[in-house]
Phi, psi and omega in degrees: 000137187263163185294338182283336177270344182288137175281146180288146182279114182299327186291335169271343180266344181247118174276100180260012177282145172300153173298140175301160186307323186284342180262012182291342173059227183277007183295313174308312176308306181302315179294321172307309180291326178292315178301318179297316178298320183292326176287326176300314176295322177300309183301313181295330177292321183285324179300313182293325182288322179291331179272358172084008175292343181248129171282170180306317181301312179302315184300314183293320175296318176296312177302318176298319171305307182297321186290316176297318178297313172311311188292327183287320179300316185290320179297315175301316174303322180294319181298315185270003179050058178244125172284126183308330181294337178283353178284351184265107182271133175274122177268018185065235185293337177295327184115202181255157176298304180244154179288159176290156191303129176079007183263357180235133164225124180320124177095351171285141175269131175241146177297321178233082181297150176268171183299316177306308187298320184298321179290322178301312178302318178297312181299324181289320180273322177097141180216149174239125178247128175232145180195165173240142175231130176237119181249143172195190173207166185038049172061028179234122174289102185268321183241118180241131179226123174259120185247145169214113180246125175247120184250115178199161173254009175255150178294146176238000000 
């Protein structure tokens, strides 16, 4: 049999191994954003539970969903060889993105709040952001955008 007729060995041409830590690309950033959103949702579930806005069935469904999402984040960290502790980004003087384990409970005041805590407070209080954006080139405004963002955890 000549090399022209030989079929390629797929086991050597397809790399089914998870990428090495240095090859993880944007996965750590994406997992960090997912973890931030998961913890924000968890904080809102706790707030609603404490205010009596969730019945037992709603609370059980929410807790189950949060648990499954956390398991998925941990599973994706294993696939991309990322330590889940590395998902907490240190932003220098601003502080960290996420609290250190066990250091945050919604509504508690902290001397050095994390970005998660600040976002949780904004969601609990609510904020409206308005703005105009003009994009252009060659001294021509080509795109005009008027933006109004209402960010809150409460129905409006």
